[in-house]
C-alpha positions in Angstrom: 89.4 112.5 83.2 90.5 109.5 81.3 88.6 106.2 81.5 91.3 103.6 81.8 89.7 100.5 82.8 87.7 97.7 83.7 84.5 96.9 82.0 82.6 95.6 85.0 83.7 98.2 87.5 82.0 100.9 89.3 83.9 104.2 89.5 83.6 106.7 92.3 85.0 110.1 91.5 85.6 113.1 93.7 87.9 116.0 94.3 88.1 119.2 92.2 90.5 119.9 89.4 91.5 123.2 90.9 95.2 123.3 91.9 96.3 121.2 88.9 99.2 123.5 87.9 101.3 124.9 90.7 104.6 126.1 89.3 106.5 125.8 92.6 105.8 122.0 92.6 107.9 120.0 90.2 106.4 117.4 87.9 108.1 114.6 89.8 106.9 115.8 93.2 103.4 116.0 91.8 103.8 112.4 90.6 104.9 111.4 94.1 102.0 113.2 95.7 99.6 111.4 93.4 101.3 108.1 94.2 101.0 108.9 97.9 97.3 109.7 97.6 96.5 106.7 95.4 98.3 104.2 97.8 96.8 105.8 100.9 93.2 105.8 99.6 93.7 102.2 98.4 95.3 100.9 101.6 93.0 102.6 104.0 89.7 101.7 102.2 90.6 98.3 100.9 92.1 97.0 104.2 89.2 98.4 106.2 86.8 96.5 103.8 88.8 93.4 104.3 88.6 93.7 108.1 84.8 94.2 108.0 85.1 98.0 108.8 84.6 101.0 106.6 86.6 104.1 105.6 85.3 106.8 103.3 87.6 108.7 101.0 86.7 111.9 102.9 88.0 110.2 106.2 91.3 109.3 104.5 91.7 112.8 103.2 91.0 114.2 106.6 93.4 111.9 108.5 96.0 110.1 106.4 96.4 112.8 103.7 96.4 115.8 106.0 99.6 117.1 107.6 102.0 115.1 105.3 105.5 116.3 104.4 106.3 119.1 102.0 106.2 119.5 99.1 103.5 116.9 98.5 101.3 118.5 101.2 100.8 121.6 99.0 99.2 119.7 96.1 97.9 116.4 97.4 94.4 117.6 98.4 93.6 119.0 94.9 94.6 116.0 92.9 91.5 114.3 91.4 91.0 110.7 92.1 88.9 107.7 91.1 88.2 104.6 93.1 87.4 101.6 91.0 85.5 98.7 92.6 84.4 95.3 91.5 80.6 95.0 91.3 80.3 92.3 94.0 77.7 89.6 93.9 76.2 86.7 95.8 78.3 86.1 99.0 81.0 88.4 97.5 81.3 92.0 98.6 82.3 94.7 96.3 86.0 95.3 96.7 88.5 98.0 95.7 90.3 97.0 92.4 92.4 100.1 92.0 92.7 103.8 92.8 93.7 106.3 90.1 95.0 109.8 90.8 95.7 112.4 88.1 98.6 114.8 88.5 99.2 116.3 85.0 96.9 116.7 82.0 99.2 115.0 79.4 100.0 111.7 81.1 98.5 108.6 82.7 97.3 108.9 86.3 99.2 107.2 89.2 97.6 103.8 89.9 97.5 101.8 93.1 96.2 98.2 92.5 94.6 96.0 95.2 94.6 92.3 95.8 92.9 91.4 99.1 95.5 88.6 99.6 98.4 91.0 99.2 97.1 94.5 99.9 97.8 97.5 97.7 100.8 98.3 95.5 101.7 101.5 93.7 102.5 101.1 90.0 105.5 102.9 88.5 105.0 106.4 87.1 103.5 106.0 83.6 102.7 102.4 84.6 99.5 101.0 83.2 97.0 98.6 84.8 97.7 94.9 84.8 94.9 92.3 84.7 92.4 92.6 87.5 93.8 90.7 90.5 92.1 87.8 92.2 89.9 88.9 95.1 88.6 87.0 98.1 86.0 87.6 100.7 86.9 89.4 104.0 88.2 87.2 106.8 86.6 87.0 110.2 87.9 89.4 112.8 88.7 86.8 115.3 89.4 89.1 118.4 89.0 87.2 121.6 90.6 89.6 124.1 89.3 89.2 127.7 88.6 92.6 129.3 89.9 93.9 132.7 88.7 97.4 132.3 90.3 100.2 134.3 88.5 103.5 134.8 89.4 106.7 136.5 93.0 107.6 136.0 93.3 105.3 132.9 90.6 107.3 131.2 92.2 110.6 132.2 95.5 109.7 130.7 93.9 108.3 127.6 91.8 111.4 127.2 94.9 113.6 127.5 96.4 111.7 124.5 93.4 112.7 122.5 93.4 116.4 123.6 97.0 117.2 122.7 98.5 117.0 126.2 101.5 114.9 124.9 102.3 117.1 121.9 100.7 120.2 120.5 98.9 119.5 117.2 99.0 115.7 117.6 96.1 113.7 116.4 95.5 110.5 118.3 93.3 107.8 116.6 93.6 104.9 119.0 94.8 103.9 122.5 94.9 100.3 123.5 96.4 99.0 126.8 96.9 95.3 127.6 98.0 94.2 131.1 98.6 90.6 132.0 97.1 89.6 128.7 93.8 91.3 129.3 92.4 94.5 127.8 92.8 97.3 130.4 91.2 99.8 128.1 90.9 101.1 124.6 89.6 104.4 123.1 89.3 105.5 119.5 88.8 108.7 117.6 85.5 109.1 115.7 85.6 107.0 112.5 88.2 104.6 113.9 87.7 101.4 116.0 89.0 97.9 116.8 88.6 96.8 113.2 90.0 99.8 111.4 93.6 99.2 110.1 96.1 102.1 109.7 99.5 102.1 108.1 102.1 101.1 110.7 104.8 103.2 109.1 108.1 102.2 110.8 106.5 99.9 113.3 106.8 97.6 110.3 110.5 97.5 111.1 109.7 95.8 114.4 107.5 93.4 112.5 110.3 92.8 110.0 112.7 92.0 112.8 110.2 89.6 114.2 109.9 87.8 110.8 113.7 87.6 110.6 113.7 86.1 114.1 111.1 83.5 113.0 113.3 82.6 110.0 116.3 82.2 112.4 114.3 79.9 114.6 113.4 77.7 111.6 117.1 77.6 110.8 116.8 79.4 107.5 119.2 82.2 108.4 121.7 83.1 111.0 122.0 86.5 112.7 125.8 86.4 113.1 127.7 84.8 110.2 131.4 85.5 109.8 132.0 89.3 109.6 135.2 89.1 107.6 133.5 88.5 104.3 134.5 84.8 104.2 130.9 83.6 104.7 128.0 83.9 102.2 126.6 87.3 101.6 123.4 88.1 103.5 121.9 89.5 100.3 122.5 87.9 96.9 123.0 91.4 95.3 126.2 91.6 97.3 127.5 88.1 96.5 130.2 89.1 94.0 133.7 88.2 95.3 135.4 91.4 96.4 132.2 93.3 97.2 132.9 94.7 100.7 129.2 94.6 101.5 129.6 90.8 101.9 130.7 91.6 105.4 127.2 93.0 106.3 125.3 90.7 108.6 121.7 90.5 109.4 122.5 91.8 112.9 124.1 94.9 111.2 120.9 95.5 109.1 118.5 95.1 112.1 120.6 97.5 114.2 120.9 100.2 111.5 124.6 99.6 111.4 125.3 98.3 107.9 127.7 101.2 107.2 126.0 102.0 103.9 125.4 105.4 102.5 121.9 106.9 102.5 120.8 110.1 100.9 119.1 111.4 104.0 119.0 110.2 107.6 116.3 107.6 107.5 116.4 107.9 103.8 112.7 108.5 103.0 112.7 106.1 100.1 110.0 108.1 98.4 110.8 106.5 95.0 109.8 103.1 96.5 107.0 104.2 98.8 105.2 106.5 96.3 107.1 106.5 93.0 106.6 102.9 92.0 110.3 102.0 92.1 111.1 98.5 93.3 113.0 97.4 96.4 115.7 95.9 94.1 116.1 99.1 92.1 116.6 101.3 95.1 117.4 99.6 98.4 120.2 97.3 97.4 122.5 99.6 95.6 123.9 102.0 98.2 127.7 101.7 98.8 129.6 101.4 102.0 131.1 104.5 103.7 131.8 102.9 107.1 132.9 99.5 108.3 129.8 97.5 109.1 128.9 97.5 112.7 130.6 100.7 113.6 128.2 103.6 112.9 124.4 103.9 113.6 122.4 105.5 110.8 118.7 105.0 110.7 117.9 103.8 107.2 114.8 102.2 105.6 117.0 100.4 103.2 118.7 98.4 105.9 115.3 96.9 106.9 114.4 96.3 103.3 117.6 94.4 102.8 117.1 92.4 106.0 113.7 91.3 104.7 115.2 90.6 101.2 117.6 88.2 102.9 114.7 86.0 104.1 112.6 86.3 101.0 113.3 82.7 99.9 111.5 81.6 103.0 108.3 83.5 102.1 107.1 80.8 99.7 106.6 78.4 102.5 106.2 80.9 105.3 104.7 84.2 104.1 104.1 87.0 106.6 100.4 86.3 106.4 101.0 82.9 107.9 102.8 84.4 110.8 100.1 87.0 111.4 97.4 84.3 111.4 99.4 82.3 114.0 99.2 85.3 116.4 95.6 86.1 115.6 96.6 89.3 113.8 93.8 88.8 111.3 93.5 92.4 110.2 97.2 92.9 109.4 98.4 93.0 105.8 102.0 93.3 104.7 102.0 95.0 101.3 104.5 94.8 98.5 106.0 96.7 95.6 104.5 95.9 92.2 107.0 93.2 91.5 106.2 91.3 94.7 108.9 92.5 97.2 107.6 93.2 100.6 108.0 96.8 101.7 108.4 95.9 105.4 110.1 99.0 106.4 106.8 100.9 106.4 104.0 99.5 104.2 102.0 97.3 106.7 98.4 98.0 107.6 97.3 96.8 111.1 94.8 97.6 113.8 95.7 98.8 117.3 94.5 95.4 118.7 96.7 93.4 116.3 99.7 95.5 117.3 98.9 94.8 120.9 99.0 91.1 120.1 102.5 91.6 118.7 103.5 93.2 121.9 101.9 90.4 123.9 103.9 87.9 121.8 107.1 89.6 123.0 105.9 89.5 126.6 105.5 85.7 126.1 109.2 85.4 125.0 108.2 84.5 121.4 105.8 81.7 122.4 102.2 81.8 121.3 99.5 79.2 122.2 102.3 77.0 123.5 104.3 77.0 120.3 107.7 78.7 120.2 108.1 80.9 117.1 111.2 82.9 118.0 114.6 81.6 119.2 115.1 81.6 123.0 116.7 84.8 123.9 115.6 86.7 120.8 113.4 89.1 122.9 116.5 90.1 124.9 118.5 90.3 121.8 116.0 92.6 120.0 115.7 94.9 123.1 119.4 95.3 123.9 121.7 98.1 122.7 124.3 95.7 121.4 125.3 97.9 118.4 126.2 101.5 117.8 123.7 103.9 119.2 121.9 107.0 117.9 123.6 110.2 118.8 121.6 113.0 120.4 118.5 110.8 120.8 116.6 110.3 124.1 116.1 106.7 123.0 118.4 103.8 122.4 118.1 101.2 119.6 118.1 97.5 119.6 117.4 95.2 116.7 114.3 96.6 115.0 113.1 98.2 118.2 113.6 101.5 120.0 114.7 101.4 123.7 113.2 103.6 126.5 116.1 102.7 128.7 117.0 106.3 129.4 113.4 107.7 130.0 112.7 109.0 133.5 109.9 107.2 135.2 109.8 104.3 132.7 111.1 100.9 133.6 114.5 100.4 132.0 113.5 97.2 130.2 110.9 99.0 128.1 111.2 98.8 124.4 109.0 99.8 121.5 108.2 99.9 117.8 108.1 103.5 116.6 106.5 104.7 113.4 105.9 108.0 111.5 102.9 110.1 112.3 102.8 108.8 115.9 102.6 105.0 115.8 103.8 103.3 119.0 103.8 99.8 120.4 105.4 100.0 123.8 106.3 96.7 125.6 107.1 96.8 129.3 108.1 93.3 130.4 108.6 94.1 134.1 105.0 95.4 134.3 103.5 92.8 131.9 102.0 95.7 129.9 101.6 96.6 126.3 100.6 100.2 125.3 99.6 101.0 121.7 99.1 104.5 120.5 98.0 105.2 116.9 97.9 108.6 115.3 98.0 110.7 112.2 100.2 113.5 113.6 101.1 116.3 111.2 104.7 116.5 110.0 106.9 118.3 112.5 104.9 117.4 115.6 106.0 114.8 118.1 103.9 112.7 120.5 105.8 112.4 123.9 105.6 108.6 124.1 107.9 108.5 127.2 105.7 110.8 129.2 102.6 109.0 128.0 104.0 105.6 129.0 105.1 106.9 132.4 101.7 108.4 133.1 99.8 105.3 131.8 101.9 103.0 133.9 101.2 105.1 136.9 97.5 105.1 136.2 97.0 101.4 135.9 97.2 99.2 139.0 99.9 96.7 139.7 
């Protein structure tokens, strides 16, 4: 294995060199698998360190790197990796500097770099290491939840979530329920706990919508500019006179109704997530195939462009500032290697921090007496005002899914959904937030509607 870096670093190596050459896996897919592994090891371990918790490489391989999508799943386990740490010192803990994963004998490994102020970023394929980033000590946890524990039926329903009752093969890592602003209960899988962040996957889209709402409250953007192309383009990449994408509004982007083409439903954006491509390279370029606002098509690129539209505000109001205001101290929004936030998926957060986000919505966008979202934004985000998904049991609002058609669930229920079983369910009429975290294998589904129904029945009014 090549030695690539840093003089004063400690290297931890593991994983055999066995399945290095599998002819059915293309070189590019191996590179993506290596990027997936590097970024997941980096994000899970470094963000746990930052939160004062601990994750081992073996735990990440068991949870985050098991059951992933094909074809990467067939090769990821056997790719050799190296975790490079700073040596630490007085009052400064050792921290992850970068993670390297080899995928072919004749090329550089894939590299994920870490900065504890920014999280982890995957470098491009064949990209080399930049200077060692600035590191800082871990923040305090800062959790101050009051408890109002519920036993009996609550425990039974939570236990069923861990034993597969809501989806065969599902792997639950955390359940947190908050009622009237107090912890009703929480339960974790072994190796997880209140201070262990996990990747939010597409729950990040709900976070992105919240940040857009905050920018709108500050007057930095408007959600409904002219739709005839006469107003300024939402995204500067579409600012050329005559570009029909000038008609796309922030509302269209948040509601997955931009009308732009995407290569697959949801367009997996693997080149951005694991390949080291930038948001600007991949997310801005897709053409229109429908008039904006007329067709629903779930697309990561719409969220990435919504975030891109508020990027100028991040210098004065970065996402970390917003998280700190809500006490989401163990939440980190990560970026591509050029500094663009990947807020369609690449956020690490704890179950308790996500419960705080849900509680913030129950408070109508007000926290500690300070309004952070426009009045009416919660209703706006949780209403099916745009085109709706076809053939889905759930509706869609602005960055949130709607459980308005789910039997036994209050019709005002809305939620952030994420890959591998991430859910933040908000029930205003019951003043309840339900968080379920998981690492469900590809192809399995956790029945969040049934779980919500059963949990609401289990906790007292």
